Structures are given as structure tokens and as C-alpha cells.
C-alpha atoms as an extended CHARMM CRD file, in Angstrom:
* protein
*
        71  EXT
         1         1  MET       CA             42.8000000000      -10.4780000000      256.3440000000  PROA      1               0.0000000000
         2         2  TYR       CA             42.1620000000       -9.9120000000      260.6050000000  PROA      2               0.0000000000
         3         3  PHE       CA             41.2090000000      -12.8810000000      262.6080000000  PROA      3               0.0000000000
         4         4  GLU       CA             38.2070000000      -13.0270000000      264.7460000000  PROA      4               0.0000000000
         5         5  PHE       CA             39.7330000000      -13.3350000000      267.9800000000  PROA      5               0.0000000000
         6         6  GLN       CA             41.7800000000       -9.7540000000      267.9110000000  PROA      6               0.0000000000
         7         7  PHE       CA             37.8910000000       -7.7350000000      267.7610000000  PROA      7               0.0000000000
         8         8  ASP       CA             35.3410000000       -7.7080000000      270.5490000000  PROA      8               0.0000000000
         9         9  GLU       CA             32.1040000000       -5.4080000000      270.2490000000  PROA      9               0.0000000000
        10        10  LEU       CA             33.5940000000       -2.0860000000      271.2960000000  PROA      10              0.0000000000
        11        11  GLY       CA             37.0080000000       -2.6750000000      268.1400000000  PROA      11              0.0000000000
        12        12  ILE       CA             40.1600000000       -3.8960000000      268.3180000000  PROA      12              0.0000000000
        13        13  ARG       CA             41.2770000000       -5.3720000000      271.8370000000  PROA      13              0.0000000000
        14        14  SER       CA             43.7970000000       -3.8080000000      273.0920000000  PROA      14              0.0000000000
        15        15  ASP       CA             44.5300000000       -7.1660000000      276.2830000000  PROA      15              0.0000000000
        16        16  LEU       CA             45.7980000000       -8.2490000000      273.3220000000  PROA      16              0.0000000000
        17        17  GLY       CA             49.0130000000       -6.1560000000      272.4140000000  PROA      17              0.0000000000
        18        18  SER       CA             51.6820000000       -7.4370000000      274.4430000000  PROA      18              0.0000000000
        19        19  VAL       CA             51.3820000000      -10.9950000000      274.5720000000  PROA      19              0.0000000000
        20        20  VAL       CA             50.9530000000      -10.2580000000      271.2640000000  PROA      20              0.0000000000
        21        21  GLN       CA             53.9650000000       -7.8610000000      270.7740000000  PROA      21              0.0000000000
        22        22  THR       CA             55.8840000000      -11.0610000000      273.3350000000  PROA      22              0.0000000000
        23        23  LEU       CA             54.9900000000      -13.1230000000      271.0020000000  PROA      23              0.0000000000
        24        24  ARG       CA             56.2510000000      -11.6850000000      267.9270000000  PROA      24              0.0000000000
        25        25  ARG       CA             60.1110000000      -12.2720000000      268.6100000000  PROA      25              0.0000000000
        26        26  SER       CA             59.5000000000      -15.3530000000      267.2550000000  PROA      26              0.0000000000
        27        27  PHE       CA             56.3040000000      -16.3630000000      265.5190000000  PROA      27              0.0000000000
        28        28  ASP       CA             54.9960000000      -15.2140000000      262.7510000000  PROA      28              0.0000000000
        29        29  ASP       CA             51.3880000000      -14.0930000000      262.5020000000  PROA      29              0.0000000000
        30        30  LEU       CA             49.9330000000      -18.3560000000      262.3510000000  PROA      30              0.0000000000
        31        31  ASP       CA             51.8200000000      -19.2340000000      265.1550000000  PROA      31              0.0000000000
        32        32  ILE       CA             50.2710000000      -16.7970000000      266.7170000000  PROA      32              0.0000000000
        33        33  ALA       CA             46.6200000000      -17.0950000000      266.2900000000  PROA      33              0.0000000000
        34        34  GLU       CA             47.8240000000      -21.0460000000      267.2620000000  PROA      34              0.0000000000
        35        35  TRP       CA             48.9780000000      -20.3470000000      270.4620000000  PROA      35              0.0000000000
        36        36  LEU       CA             47.0100000000      -18.1050000000      272.0660000000  PROA      36              0.0000000000
        37        37  ALA       CA             43.9070000000      -20.5360000000      270.9250000000  PROA      37              0.0000000000
        38        38  ARG       CA             45.5920000000      -24.0340000000      272.4480000000  PROA      38              0.0000000000
        39        39  PRO       CA             44.9170000000      -25.4030000000      275.6140000000  PROA      39              0.0000000000
        40        40  ASN       CA             48.5630000000      -24.1000000000      277.5770000000  PROA      40              0.0000000000
        41        41  GLU       CA             49.9930000000      -25.9530000000      280.8620000000  PROA      41              0.0000000000
        42        42  ALA       CA             51.1320000000      -22.0300000000      282.1430000000  PROA      42              0.0000000000
        43        43  LEU       CA             47.3670000000      -21.0320000000      282.8110000000  PROA      43              0.0000000000
        44        44  ALA       CA             46.4600000000      -24.3540000000      283.5640000000  PROA      44              0.0000000000
        45        45  GLY       CA             45.0640000000      -25.7090000000      280.6620000000  PROA      45              0.0000000000
        46        46  ALA       CA             42.7960000000      -22.7750000000      279.4080000000  PROA      46              0.0000000000
        47        47  THR       CA             43.2470000000      -21.1060000000      275.7450000000  PROA      47              0.0000000000
        48        48  PRO       CA             45.1730000000      -17.8030000000      276.1830000000  PROA      48              0.0000000000
        49        49  LEU       CA             42.6000000000      -16.6060000000      274.8680000000  PROA      49              0.0000000000
        50        50  ARG       CA             39.6970000000      -18.1390000000      277.2060000000  PROA      50              0.0000000000
        51        51  ARG       CA             42.4610000000      -16.2930000000      279.6520000000  PROA      51              0.0000000000
        52        52  LEU       CA             42.3270000000      -12.8150000000      278.6490000000  PROA      52              0.0000000000
        53        53  SER       CA             38.4430000000      -12.9080000000      278.4010000000  PROA      53              0.0000000000
        54        54  SER       CA             37.5120000000      -13.9000000000      281.9080000000  PROA      54              0.0000000000
        55        55  GLY       CA             39.8050000000      -10.8830000000      283.0310000000  PROA      55              0.0000000000
        56        56  ASP       CA             43.5450000000      -12.2170000000      283.4190000000  PROA      56              0.0000000000
        57        57  SER       CA             45.8750000000       -9.9070000000      283.2720000000  PROA      57              0.0000000000
        58        58  PRO       CA             47.7630000000       -9.4710000000      279.3640000000  PROA      58              0.0000000000
        59        59  GLU       CA             50.6010000000       -9.5660000000      281.9190000000  PROA      59              0.0000000000
        60        60  ARG       CA             50.2250000000      -12.7480000000      282.8590000000  PROA      60              0.0000000000
        61        61  ILE       CA             49.5830000000      -13.9660000000      279.9150000000  PROA      61              0.0000000000
        62        62  ALA       CA             52.3970000000      -12.8370000000      277.4080000000  PROA      62              0.0000000000
        63        63  ARG       CA             54.7830000000      -14.5660000000      280.8050000000  PROA      63              0.0000000000
        64        64  ALA       CA             52.8300000000      -17.0520000000      279.9460000000  PROA      64              0.0000000000
        65        65  ALA       CA             54.1220000000      -16.7980000000      275.6480000000  PROA      65              0.0000000000
        66        66  GLU       CA             57.9080000000      -15.7020000000      276.8670000000  PROA      66              0.0000000000
        67        67  ASN       CA             57.9130000000      -20.0560000000      277.5010000000  PROA      67              0.0000000000
        68        68  VAL       CA             56.6010000000      -20.9250000000      274.5040000000  PROA      68              0.0000000000
        69        69  ASN       CA             58.9110000000      -23.6920000000      272.9150000000  PROA      69              0.0000000000
        70        70  TRP       CA             56.5590000000      -25.9330000000      270.5820000000  PROA      70              0.0000000000
        71        71  ARG       CA             56.9260000000      -25.3740000000      266.9620000000  PROA      71              0.0000000000
């Protein structure tokens, strides 16, 4: 089973790869999906998915992911 947010009209979203790899060091797939969908202080209260969809760089989102400390 795959989460729908991983895909766009062209197929698999390439912008998620570096973010997911950063999170995979410490979190499982469900935690990653939840983090991507939650508002994030480091991203001015937007969700990581929304910021990626609006053109924010995967590198910036990955930096926010490096500071994840909820569980």
C-alpha cells in the first residue's frame, strides 16, 4: 500500500525522496506520513507537503526534517 501524497499527475513525486530519506533514519513509514501532513513551526506553520507543493525546495524541507523531535 502506498500513501497517495507520494504521487502527482506524472507519477511518483521526485521532491519527496531526500525528505523521506532524512526521516527514515529515525522514523517508520507511518511516522513519516504523519510528519509530512502536520503543520510545522520550522515551515511557518505550513505542512511539509503543502510547502513542497507550493515550490519550496526539498532541501529546506529536509532541514526541517532533521530537527524532528516529536514522537
